[in-house]
N, C-alpha and C positions, 0 to 999 in steps of 0.2 A: 433286241435285248430280250432275255428271258428271265423271269423272276420265279424263285421258289423259296419256300420257307422250310428250313431244316427242322423237323419235329423234335428231335432229341435235345437240341440246343436252343431252339426258339430264336435263331438268328435269321435275319433276312439275307438271302444269298442272291446276288445279281450276276448273271452271265452276260457280259458285254463284249462287243467286238473291239479290236484294237482301235478302230476308227472312233468308236463311241467312248472309249476309256477315259481320256483326259477330260472331255466335256462332262461325262457323268460324275467323275470325281469332283470337278468344280461345282457342279450342281448340288452334290451332297454336302460339300464344304459350306456352300452358301445356305443350305438348309439346316445347318447346325452341327454337322459332323466335323468338329473342330480338331480332332486328333487322328492322325494316321498311327494306329497302334502297332501294326505290323505290315510288312511287305516281304513276301518270299516267292519262291517258285517251286514247281514240282516237275520232274522229268518222268513222263508216263511212257517211256520207250517200251517197257515190258507190259504195259496195261492199256494198250490203245483201244481195247474193247470196253473200257469203263463206262458206266451209265452217265449220260448227260441229258439235259432237257432237250426235247424235240427242237430241231432247228439250230442247235449248237454243233458246229463242225469240230470233230476231235482233232487235236493237234498234239504233237509230242510234248511241248512245254505248256505250262499254265502258270501265269503270274497270279498270285493271290494277295489281295489287299484287305486289311481289316481296318475299318473306320469306326470311330467312337463319338457319339454325341454325349458330352458330359452333362449338359442341361437336361436331356431327356433320358439319360442312362440307357441308351440303346446302341446296338452295334449293327453294322452292315458289312457283309463280306462281298467283295467283287472278285470274280474269277474270269480271267482273260486268256483265251487260247492263243498260243504263239507258235507258229510253224517252225520246224527245224531248219528249213532252208531260207528263212528270213526272220532272224531272232531280234527284231527291233520292236520297241514299244516306247511310247512317250514317257518322259520323266514327270514326276509329280513334285519336284523340288520347288517349283515356283508357288505351288498351292500349299504344300507341306514341306518346309525346309528340313524338318527332321527325317524325311524320307531319304536324304542324301546317303547316309551310311548304309541303310537297308538296300538301296538300289546298287550301291557299290559291292555289297556282299553277294547279291544275286548275280551281278556281272562277273565277279571273281569266281564264284562256285559253279555257275551254270552257263556263263558266256552270253547271257541275254543283254543286249545293248539298249540303254535308256537314252533315246534321242533327246538332246538338249540338256543333258546332265552337265553341271558346271565342272566336275572333276572325276570323270569316270575312269578311275584307276583301281588297281587291286588294293584290297584292304586287309585280307587275311594271308594270302600267299605272297611269296617273293615276286617282285616285278618280272623276273626272268623265268618264272614258272611256266611250263608248257601245259596247256590244257585247262580243263575246268573239273575239279575233283568230284562234284556231285552229279555230274552227268552219268547216266547208267552205263554208257559205253566207254567211260574213262578207264584206262588200264592203269591199275595201281603200280607205281614204281616200286621195285623191291628195295627196301631200305633195311639192311641187316639190323637186328636188335641184339644188343649185347647184354647179357645178364651177368650179374655178379654172383659169386658163390656166397651163400649165407655165412655170416660170422659164426665161428664156433661158439657153442654155449659155454658160458663162463661158470 
């Protein structure tokens, strides 16, 4: 695990491995980080040269989790590298039930699989949708847009 403090936002940022992820989140929960404020992902397909702390292996995907301690008014961000050829990571739904919908959205948009999730189904796209729209290599289907002519001025 690597720890860094982002100067401009004064947030603690933890880079953890997938193996450390669930345990570290549980540890932070027990330390008072009672709220999972956000959970999302990033596809770095076109930015594999991005700066990361020494010892953190660059992967195509990154799961980003924001936790909040209401009693201390502090935040911590976890960043977890997820390889393109094994897009699995542990679910946080047992620790933070509210992570359910956020994990489903990441699954739907990026195709990252949250192992142990109680209902990992699409949440934004139709069930029969092919692919994951926020992946950088997703080819946009061409859907014709029809415009109406403006009404004549009265």
